[in-house]
Biopython code that builds the backbone (N, CA, C, O; Angstrom):
import numpy as np
from Bio.PDB.StructureBuilder import StructureBuilder

atoms = [
    (1, "MET", "N", (185.590, -98.418, 149.685)),
    (1, "MET", "CA", (184.916, -97.129, 149.649)),
    (1, "MET", "C", (184.791, -96.657, 148.210)),
    (1, "MET", "O", (185.685, -96.845, 147.385)),
    (2, "ALA", "N", (183.683, -96.057, 147.949)),
    (2, "ALA", "CA", (183.435, -95.470, 146.637)),
    (2, "ALA", "C", (183.510, -93.948, 146.752)),
    (2, "ALA", "O", (183.460, -93.391, 147.849)),
    (3, "ILE", "N", (183.629, -93.304, 145.626)),
    (3, "ILE", "CA", (183.700, -91.847, 145.570)),
    (3, "ILE", "C", (182.454, -91.332, 144.876)),
    (3, "ILE", "O", (181.988, -91.915, 143.897)),
    (4, "SER", "N", (181.919, -90.232, 145.393)),
    (4, "SER", "CA", (180.781, -89.583, 144.748)),
    (4, "SER", "C", (181.115, -88.111, 144.537)),
    (4, "SER", "O", (181.534, -87.415, 145.462)),
    (5, "TYR", "N", (180.922, -87.656, 143.316)),
    (5, "TYR", "CA", (181.144, -86.247, 142.989)),
    (5, "TYR", "C", (179.807, -85.511, 142.834)),
    (5, "TYR", "O", (179.751, -84.464, 142.188)),
    (6, "ASN", "N", (178.738, -86.047, 143.419)),
    (6, "ASN", "CA", (177.423, -85.405, 143.319)),
    (6, "ASN", "C", (177.443, -83.968, 143.828)),
    (6, "ASN", "O", (176.760, -83.104, 143.277)),
    (7, "LYS", "N", (178.220, -83.710, 144.871)),
    (7, "LYS", "CA", (178.322, -82.347, 145.399)),
    (7, "LYS", "C", (178.880, -81.392, 144.348)),
    (7, "LYS", "O", (178.455, -80.241, 144.252)),
    (8, "LEU", "N", (179.831, -81.881, 143.569)),
    (8, "LEU", "CA", (180.423, -81.051, 142.520)),
    (8, "LEU", "C", (179.381, -80.688, 141.477)),
    (8, "LEU", "O", (179.277, -79.528, 141.078)),
    (9, "TRP", "N", (178.606, -81.679, 141.032)),
    (9, "TRP", "CA", (177.611, -81.412, 139.994)),
    (9, "TRP", "C", (176.527, -80.464, 140.496)),
    (9, "TRP", "O", (176.059, -79.607, 139.747)),
    (10, "LYS", "N", (176.127, -80.608, 141.752)),
    (10, "LYS", "CA", (175.132, -79.695, 142.334)),
    (10, "LYS", "C", (175.686, -78.281, 142.449)),
    (10, "LYS", "O", (174.975, -77.303, 142.221)),
    (11, "LEU", "N", (176.970, -78.186, 142.806)),
    (11, "LEU", "CA", (177.617, -76.881, 142.898)),
    (11, "LEU", "C", (177.656, -76.191, 141.540)),
    (11, "LEU", "O", (177.419, -74.987, 141.442)),
    (12, "LEU", "N", (177.953, -76.953, 140.501)),
    (12, "LEU", "CA", (177.974, -76.375, 139.151)),
    (12, "LEU", "C", (176.593, -75.871, 138.756)),
    (12, "LEU", "O", (176.480, -74.803, 138.153)),
    (13, "VAL", "N", (175.547, -76.612, 139.080)),
    (13, "VAL", "CA", (174.178, -76.179, 138.775)),
    (13, "VAL", "C", (173.878, -74.881, 139.520)),
    (13, "VAL", "O", (173.336, -73.938, 138.943)),
    (14, "ASP", "N", (174.236, -74.837, 140.807)),
    (14, "ASP", "CA", (173.988, -73.637, 141.607)),
    (14, "ASP", "C", (174.706, -72.418, 141.040)),
    (14, "ASP", "O", (174.202, -71.298, 141.113)),
    (15, "ARG", "N", (175.876, -72.648, 140.481)),
    (15, "ARG", "CA", (176.673, -71.541, 139.920)),
    (15, "ARG", "C", (176.404, -71.323, 138.432)),
    (15, "ARG", "O", (177.033, -70.479, 137.794)),
    (16, "LYS", "N", (175.473, -72.086, 137.896)),
    (16, "LYS", "CA", (175.122, -71.994, 136.468)),
    (16, "LYS", "C", (176.339, -72.170, 135.570)),
    (16, "LYS", "O", (176.528, -71.443, 134.594)),
    (17, "MET", "N", (177.163, -73.161, 135.930)),
    (17, "MET", "CA", (178.347, -73.516, 135.137)),
    (17, "MET", "C", (178.121, -74.866, 134.487)),
    (17, "MET", "O", (177.511, -75.757, 135.079)),
    (18, "SER", "N", (178.610, -75.013, 133.276)),
    (18, "SER", "CA", (178.557, -76.319, 132.629)),
    (18, "SER", "C", (179.817, -77.100, 132.988)),
    (18, "SER", "O", (180.777, -76.543, 133.521)),
    (19, "LYS", "N", (179.799, -78.385, 132.690)),
    (19, "LYS", "CA", (180.984, -79.202, 132.918)),
    (19, "LYS", "C", (182.122, -78.736, 132.022)),
    (19, "LYS", "O", (183.290, -78.809, 132.404)),
    (20, "ALA", "N", (181.782, -78.260, 130.834)),
    (20, "ALA", "CA", (182.805, -77.733, 129.927)),
    (20, "ALA", "C", (183.417, -76.457, 130.495)),
    (20, "ALA", "O", (184.623, -76.241, 130.375)),
    (21, "ASP", "N", (182.591, -75.607, 131.113)),
    (21, "ASP", "CA", (183.107, -74.397, 131.752)),
    (21, "ASP", "C", (184.108, -74.760, 132.853)),
    (21, "ASP", "O", (185.172, -74.153, 132.970)),
    (22, "LEU", "N", (183.743, -75.759, 133.652)),
    (22, "LEU", "CA", (184.634, -76.198, 134.729)),
    (22, "LEU", "C", (185.935, -76.739, 134.149)),
    (22, "LEU", "O", (187.019, -76.415, 134.633)),
    (23, "ARG", "N", (185.825, -77.554, 133.124)),
    (23, "ARG", "CA", (187.021, -78.150, 132.520)),
    (23, "ARG", "C", (187.984, -77.067, 132.047)),
    (23, "ARG", "O", (189.192, -77.169, 132.256)),
    (24, "LYS", "N", (187.446, -76.034, 131.410)),
    (24, "LYS", "CA", (188.290, -74.944, 130.916)),
    (24, "LYS", "C", (188.854, -74.118, 132.067)),
    (24, "LYS", "O", (190.035, -73.771, 132.061)),
    (25, "ALA", "N", (188.019, -73.802, 133.054)),
    (25, "ALA", "CA", (188.461, -72.976, 134.177)),
    (25, "ALA", "C", (189.536, -73.668, 135.001)),
    (25, "ALA", "O", (190.479, -73.027, 135.465)),
    (26, "ALA", "N", (189.393, -74.978, 135.184)),
    (26, "ALA", "CA", (190.343, -75.727, 135.999)),
    (26, "ALA", "C", (191.532, -76.236, 135.186)),
    (26, "ALA", "O", (192.541, -76.652, 135.756)),
    (27, "GLY", "N", (191.420, -76.205, 133.869)),
    (27, "GLY", "CA", (192.511, -76.673, 133.015)),
    (27, "GLY", "C", (192.723, -78.174, 133.111)),
    (27, "GLY", "O", (193.857, -78.647, 133.201)),
    (28, "ILE", "N", (191.625, -78.920, 133.092)),
    (28, "ILE", "CA", (191.745, -80.376, 133.166)),
    (28, "ILE", "C", (191.330, -81.006, 131.846)),
    (28, "ILE", "O", (190.565, -80.422, 131.079)),
    (29, "ALA", "N", (191.834, -82.187, 131.596)),
    (29, "ALA", "CA", (191.641, -82.872, 130.317)),
    (29, "ALA", "C", (190.232, -83.464, 130.202)),
    (29, "ALA", "O", (189.602, -83.779, 131.211)),
    (30, "PRO", "N", (189.747, -83.613, 128.972)),
    (30, "PRO", "CA", (188.421, -84.209, 128.758)),
    (30, "PRO", "C", (188.302, -85.615, 129.345)),
    (30, "PRO", "O", (187.254, -85.968, 129.886)),
    (31, "ASN", "N", (189.358, -86.417, 129.247)),
    (31, "ASN", "CA", (189.275, -87.776, 129.799)),
    (31, "ASN", "C", (189.174, -87.757, 131.327)),
    (31, "ASN", "O", (188.614, -88.679, 131.922)),
    (32, "THR", "N", (189.708, -86.723, 131.958)),
    (32, "THR", "CA", (189.573, -86.572, 133.409)),
    (32, "THR", "C", (188.127, -86.252, 133.763)),
    (32, "THR", "O", (187.612, -86.745, 134.767)),
    (33, "MET", "N", (187.472, -85.436, 132.955)),
    (33, "MET", "CA", (186.055, -85.137, 133.191)),
    (33, "MET", "C", (185.219, -86.412, 133.064)),
    (33, "MET", "O", (184.250, -86.596, 133.801)),
    (34, "THR", "N", (185.584, -87.273, 132.148)),
    (34, "THR", "CA", (184.885, -88.557, 132.007)),
    (34, "THR", "C", (185.038, -89.380, 133.277)),
    (34, "THR", "O", (184.073, -89.982, 133.748)),
    (35, "ARG", "N", (186.232, -89.409, 133.829)),
    (35, "ARG", "CA", (186.455, -90.146, 135.082)),
    (35, "ARG", "C", (185.617, -89.556, 136.214)),
    (35, "ARG", "O", (185.064, -90.296, 137.027)),
    (36, "LEU", "N", (185.523, -88.248, 136.268)),
    (36, "LEU", "CA", (184.696, -87.607, 137.296)),
    (36, "LEU", "C", (183.226, -87.970, 137.122)),
    (36, "LEU", "O", (182.539, -88.285, 138.094)),
    (37, "ARG", "N", (182.748, -87.925, 135.888)),
    (37, "ARG", "CA", (181.335, -88.266, 135.624)),
    (37, "ARG", "C", (181.018, -89.703, 136.003)),
    (37, "ARG", "O", (179.885, -90.016, 136.369)),
    (38, "ARG", "N", (182.010, -90.573, 135.917)),
    (38, "ARG", "CA", (181.814, -91.989, 136.256)),
    (38, "ARG", "C", (182.089, -92.274, 137.736)),
    (38, "ARG", "O", (182.084, -93.432, 138.154)),
    (39, "ASP", "N", (182.331, -91.224, 138.528)),
    (39, "ASP", "CA", (182.667, -91.365, 139.950)),
    (39, "ASP", "C", (183.891, -92.252, 140.148)),
    (39, "ASP", "O", (183.929, -93.089, 141.050)),
    (40, "GLU", "N", (184.891, -92.056, 139.287)),
    (40, "GLU", "CA", (186.142, -92.782, 139.397)),
    (40, "GLU", "C", (187.187, -91.899, 140.075)),
    (40, "GLU", "O", (187.019, -90.684, 140.176)),
    (41, "GLU", "N", (188.252, -92.519, 140.531)),
    (41, "GLU", "CA", (189.311, -91.785, 141.202)),
    (41, "GLU", "C", (190.054, -90.872, 140.223)),
    (41, "GLU", "O", (190.292, -91.230, 139.069)),
    (42, "VAL", "N", (190.409, -89.692, 140.713)),
    (42, "VAL", "CA", (191.285, -88.770, 139.982)),
    (42, "VAL", "C", (192.378, -88.342, 140.959)),
    (42, "VAL", "O", (192.272, -88.584, 142.161)),
    (43, "THR", "N", (193.406, -87.719, 140.450)),
    (43, "THR", "CA", (194.528, -87.336, 141.305)),
    (43, "THR", "C", (194.160, -86.149, 142.197)),
    (43, "THR", "O", (193.225, -85.398, 141.920)),
    (44, "LEU", "N", (194.927, -86.010, 143.271)),
    (44, "LEU", "CA", (194.742, -84.854, 144.143)),
    (44, "LEU", "C", (195.073, -83.562, 143.408)),
    (44, "LEU", "O", (194.516, -82.511, 143.726)),
    (45, "THR", "N", (195.952, -83.625, 142.450)),
    (45, "THR", "CA", (196.278, -82.448, 141.641)),
    (45, "THR", "C", (195.040, -81.948, 140.912)),
    (45, "THR", "O", (194.779, -80.746, 140.870)),
    (46, "VAL", "N", (194.280, -82.872, 140.338)),
    (46, "VAL", "CA", (193.045, -82.507, 139.630)),
    (46, "VAL", "C", (192.036, -81.921, 140.609)),
    (46, "VAL", "O", (191.421, -80.892, 140.331)),
    (47, "LEU", "N", (191.866, -82.578, 141.755)),
    (47, "LEU", "CA", (190.923, -82.076, 142.747)),
    (47, "LEU", "C", (191.328, -80.694, 143.244)),
    (47, "LEU", "O", (190.475, -79.840, 143.486)),
    (48, "ASN", "N", (192.633, -80.476, 143.394)),
    (48, "ASN", "CA", (193.132, -79.160, 143.802)),
    (48, "ASN", "C", (192.804, -78.102, 142.750)),
    (48, "ASN", "O", (192.392, -76.994, 143.096)),
    (49, "LYS", "N", (192.980, -78.431, 141.477)),
    (49, "LYS", "CA", (192.663, -77.488, 140.405)),
    (49, "LYS", "C", (191.180, -77.118, 140.426)),
    (49, "LYS", "O", (190.820, -75.954, 140.247)),
    (50, "ILE", "N", (190.330, -78.115, 140.644)),
    (50, "ILE", "CA", (188.888, -77.862, 140.690)),
    (50, "ILE", "C", (188.549, -76.974, 141.888)),
    (50, "ILE", "O", (187.826, -75.987, 141.755)),
    (51, "CYS", "N", (189.078, -77.335, 143.056)),
    (51, "CYS", "CA", (188.798, -76.557, 144.268)),
    (51, "CYS", "C", (189.294, -75.120, 144.128)),
    (51, "CYS", "O", (188.609, -74.182, 144.536)),
    (52, "THR", "N", (190.472, -74.949, 143.556)),
    (52, "THR", "CA", (191.029, -73.617, 143.372)),
    (52, "THR", "C", (190.180, -72.794, 142.414)),
    (52, "THR", "O", (189.904, -71.623, 142.675)),
    (53, "SER", "N", (189.767, -73.396, 141.317)),
    (53, "SER", "CA", (188.988, -72.641, 140.330)),
    (53, "SER", "C", (187.593, -72.287, 140.843)),
    (53, "SER", "O", (187.022, -71.273, 140.441)),
    (54, "LEU", "N", (187.040, -73.123, 141.735)),
    (54, "LEU", "CA", (185.705, -72.853, 142.287)),
    (54, "LEU", "C", (185.763, -72.167, 143.652)),
    (54, "LEU", "O", (184.734, -71.771, 144.199)),
    (55, "ASN", "N", (186.976, -72.030, 144.200)),
    (55, "ASN", "CA", (187.174, -71.416, 145.515)),
    (55, "ASN", "C", (186.391, -72.151, 146.606)),
    (55, "ASN", "O", (185.646, -71.541, 147.374)),
    (56, "VAL", "N", (186.578, -73.481, 146.656)),
    (56, "VAL", "CA", (185.913, -74.332, 147.640)),
    (56, "VAL", "C", (186.924, -75.306, 148.241)),
    (56, "VAL", "O", (188.059, -75.404, 147.774)),
    (57, "ASN", "N", (186.503, -76.021, 149.276)),
    (57, "ASN", "CA", (187.312, -77.073, 149.879)),
    (57, "ASN", "C", (186.943, -78.414, 149.262)),
    (57, "ASN", "O", (185.884, -78.551, 148.650)),
    (58, "ILE", "N", (187.809, -79.393, 149.421)),
    (58, "ILE", "CA", (187.598, -80.702, 148.794)),
    (58, "ILE", "C", (186.292, -81.352, 149.264)),
    (58, "ILE", "O", (185.634, -82.039, 148.483)),
    (59, "GLY", "N", (185.917, -81.148, 150.511)),
    (59, "GLY", "CA", (184.678, -81.716, 151.022)),
    (59, "GLY", "C", (183.439, -81.107, 150.402)),
    (59, "GLY", "O", (182.345, -81.656, 150.526)),
    (60, "ASP", "N", (183.602, -79.969, 149.731)),
    (60, "ASP", "CA", (182.483, -79.317, 149.054)),
    (60, "ASP", "C", (182.184, -79.927, 147.685)),
    (60, "ASP", "O", (181.143, -79.642, 147.092)),
    (61, "ILE", "N", (183.094, -80.765, 147.183)),
    (61, "ILE", "CA", (182.908, -81.315, 145.837)),
    (61, "ILE", "C", (182.822, -82.830, 145.784)),
    (61, "ILE", "O", (182.453, -83.387, 144.750)),
    (62, "MET", "N", (183.156, -83.514, 146.883)),
    (62, "MET", "CA", (183.159, -84.978, 146.835)),
    (62, "MET", "C", (182.851, -85.582, 148.192)),
    (62, "MET", "O", (182.961, -84.921, 149.226)),
    (63, "ASP", "N", (182.464, -86.846, 148.170)),
    (63, "ASP", "CA", (182.232, -87.646, 149.366)),
    (63, "ASP", "C", (182.831, -89.024, 149.160)),
    (63, "ASP", "O", (182.893, -89.530, 148.039)),
    (64, "PHE", "N", (183.270, -89.621, 150.253)),
    (64, "PHE", "CA", (183.611, -91.036, 150.245)),
    (64, "PHE", "C", (182.390, -91.764, 150.776)),
    (64, "PHE", "O", (181.853, -91.406, 151.824)),
    (65, "VAL", "N", (181.953, -92.782, 150.056)),
    (65, "VAL", "CA", (180.735, -93.499, 150.390)),
    (65, "VAL", "C", (181.075, -94.966, 150.635)),
    (65, "VAL", "O", (181.755, -95.589, 149.820)),
    (66, "PRO", "N", (180.602, -95.523, 151.763)),
    (66, "PRO", "CA", (180.808, -96.957, 151.958)),
    (66, "PRO", "C", (180.204, -97.727, 150.788)),
    (66, "PRO", "O", (179.188, -97.308, 150.233)),
    (67, "ASP", "N", (180.807, -98.831, 150.413)),
    (67, "ASP", "CA", (180.365, -99.593, 149.244)),
    (67, "ASP", "C", (178.919, -100.064, 149.336)),
    (67, "ASP", "O", (178.278, -100.268, 148.305)),
    (68, "ASN", "N", (178.394, -100.242, 150.537)),
    (68, "ASN", "CA", (177.025, -100.753, 150.664)),
    (68, "ASN", "C", (175.994, -99.635, 150.798)),
    (68, "ASN", "O", (174.829, -99.911, 151.085)),
    (69, "CYS", "N", (176.398, -98.380, 150.596)),
    (69, "CYS", "CA", (175.476, -97.251, 150.686)),
    (69, "CYS", "C", (175.495, -96.471, 149.369)),
    (69, "CYS", "O", (176.393, -96.627, 148.543)),
    (70, "SER", "N", (174.496, -95.645, 149.206)),
    (70, "SER", "CA", (174.479, -94.750, 148.058)),
    (70, "SER", "C", (174.034, -93.374, 148.513)),
    (70, "SER", "O", (173.306, -93.234, 149.495)),
    (71, "ILE", "N", (174.477, -92.364, 147.789)),
    (71, "ILE", "CA", (174.098, -90.982, 148.090)),
    (71, "ILE", "C", (173.089, -90.540, 147.042)),
    (71, "ILE", "O", (173.264, -90.801, 145.851)),
    (72, "SER", "N", (172.061, -89.887, 147.477)),
    (72, "SER", "CA", (171.049, -89.383, 146.536)),
    (72, "SER", "C", (171.446, -88.040, 146.025)),
    (72, "SER", "O", (170.725, -87.447, 145.221)),
]
sb = StructureBuilder()
sb.init_structure("model")
sb.init_model(0)
sb.init_chain("A")
sb.init_seg("    ")
for serial, (resi, resn, name, xyz) in enumerate(atoms, 1):
    if name == "N":
        sb.init_residue(resn, " ", resi, " ")
    sb.init_atom(name, np.array(xyz, "f"), 0.0, 1.0, " ", f" {name:<3s}", serial, name[0])
structure = sb.get_structure()
C-alpha cells in the first residue's frame, strides 16, 4: 500500500495556508515536510500534530492507496 497526502494539500489550498504555515502551526521539522511532499511514511505523532493544528481527522488529510492504483 502506498500513502497519498493529496487531501492535505487540497485542504491547505482551501484554507489558504502554505506548507510553511502548516509546518510552523504543527511544529514539525522541515525534513518531515519533505517526506510528506514525497508521499512517504511519517509517524503517527506527526499526523496527530497536523490533525490537531488543522482541527481535522486523519482521514481528512491522507489516504492509503493500493500499489496498482493512483489518486488524482
